N, C-alpha and C positions, 0 to 999 in steps of 0.2 A: 386641142393643142397641148403638147407636153412641154412645159417650160422648166428650165433650170435657172432660177432667179440669180444664181451666183455666176452664171456664164454670160459674159458681156454680149457675145454674139447671139445667144438664145434670146436675150431681152431685146436686142436691136432687131432681130428678125420678127419677133412678135409685134413690136411697136410699129415697124414698117407695114406689116400685114394689117394690123388693126386700122391704121390711118388710111390705107389705100383700099385693100380688097374688102375687108369686113364692113367698113363704113358704107360701101356701095351695096353689098349683099344684104345688110341688115335693113335696108330701105326698100328692097324688092317686095311688092305686095304678096306674092306667093310664098315667100320665105318668112313670113311673120311668125310662124310657129317653130322656126328653127333658131336655136341659141348656140352660142359658142362657149364651150366649157374649156377652161384653162386649168391644167393641173400644176401642182408644185408651188402654189402661192395663194395667200389669202387676199381678199378684195382690197384691203387698205394698201398692202404692199404692191399689188398689181397696179393700182391707181398711180402710185408714186413712180413705178418703173416705166409706165407707158405715157406719162404726162397727161392723164385724163382723170377727171373726177369720178368717184363712184357713181354719181348720177348719170354722167355721160356713158359710162360702161353699161349701166343698167338699161339706159335708153336703147343702146345697141344690142341688148340681150347677151351681154358677156357675163359669164358666171365664173367665179374663181372657186375651184374645188379644194384648194389647199393641197397638202401632201396626201398622195394616194399610194398606200403601200403595195397594193396589187392592182394592176390595170385591167384585169379581165372583166370586172364588173362595169368599169367605165367604158371599155370597148363595147361590151354587150349592149349598153344603153345608148350607144352613139350611132349616128348616121355614117360618119367617116372620120378619119384622122386627117387633119390638115398639117402639112409640114412646110411651113413657109421659110425655107432656108435661102437667104440672100447672101449671107456670109457664113463661113465656117468650113469644116472639112471632116473627113473621116467616114466611117461606115455609118449608114443611117439606121442605127439600131431601132429607133422608134418606128420607122417605116416597116422594118422587118417584123417587129413585134406586133404591130397592127395587122399586117398581112397574115401572120401566123394565127392570129385570132379571128381571121376572116372578116376583117373590117376594111372596106375600100379606103384608099389613100389618095388625097389630092396634094400634089407636091410641085415644087419649082423645078425648073430645068436643072438646077444644080443638084437637087436630090435625084432626079431621074437619071442624070448622067453619071451618078456615083456608082451605079451597078449596071453591068452589061445585061442583066436579066430584067431590068425595069423597062417596060415597053408601054409608052403612053397609049391610052385607050384600050389596052389589052389587059394589063394587070395593075395599072396605076393611072390616075388622071392628072393631066397637066393643069397647074394653077392658072397660068396664062394671065390675061388682063383681068381687071376687076369684073368686067361684064362677063367674060368667059368663066371666071370662077363662080359667079352667081348662077350662070347657066348649068355648070357642072353640079352644083349643090341642088338646084331645082330638078335636074335630071335624076339625081339619086332619090329625091323625095317622091317623084311621080312614077318613076319606072323601076318597079321592084325587080323585074327580070334583069335589068342592067346592073342594079345593085348586087344581085346574086351572082351574076357572071363575073363582075370585078372581084367580089369577095372570094369566090372559088378560085379564080385565076391567081390572086395574090397568095392564097394559102398554098396552092400547088407550086408556085414559084419558090416559096420558102422551103417547101419539102424537097424540091429538086436541087436548089442551088445554095441554100443557106442553112442546112440542118447541122446539128451538132456532130453527127458521124462524119460528114464531109469535112467539117472544120478540123476535127481531130485527125483525120487522114491527111489533110493538107499540112498540118503542123508536124505530124510524124514524118511525112515525106521530106519536108524542109529540114528538119533536124538530121535525118539520114543523109541528105544531100550535103549539108554543111559538115557533118562528121566525116564523110567520105573525102572531103577536100582538105582534111587536116585541121578543121575548125577546132580551136581550143577556147573553151569558155574563159572569160576574164575572171580572175579572182581578186577579191578586194582585201 
């Protein structure tokens, strides 16, 4: 999980996820070898933010990685990115970045509905209920072919729909459209 400890919604999302979904998943016998890594915060601060002691977090196998300047190594060592967005808005950059790095993503309906090219069970997994989440994680652990299919589909989706060339073309087209309509930039 990528956490921005200064963003209230990011902290609220993580706190809700830990208390609902991860608490259930961390007790599933087949997932005892799976831990939850949280970037962007040290353990003491994470403990304060989510109202859990370091011992409680440790028992649930939650690891605080602190600030991670480049996510590629973290992604490469991970089973999946979990994006528990219950409140918030905007483009899901963290989801796209994980997909670009061929890391399967497990996300809420809010995340999935944020982009018309996110398709549950094709290029992204639905977070669902706590039991469904645990099943998704277990499926990624035991079914390497499914993991590969999701990671490849995610990467392909980013290449097709969210690449930098496409973004630049869209911005250039919008500038041209606004200029053609007599758009005059504001000066200060």
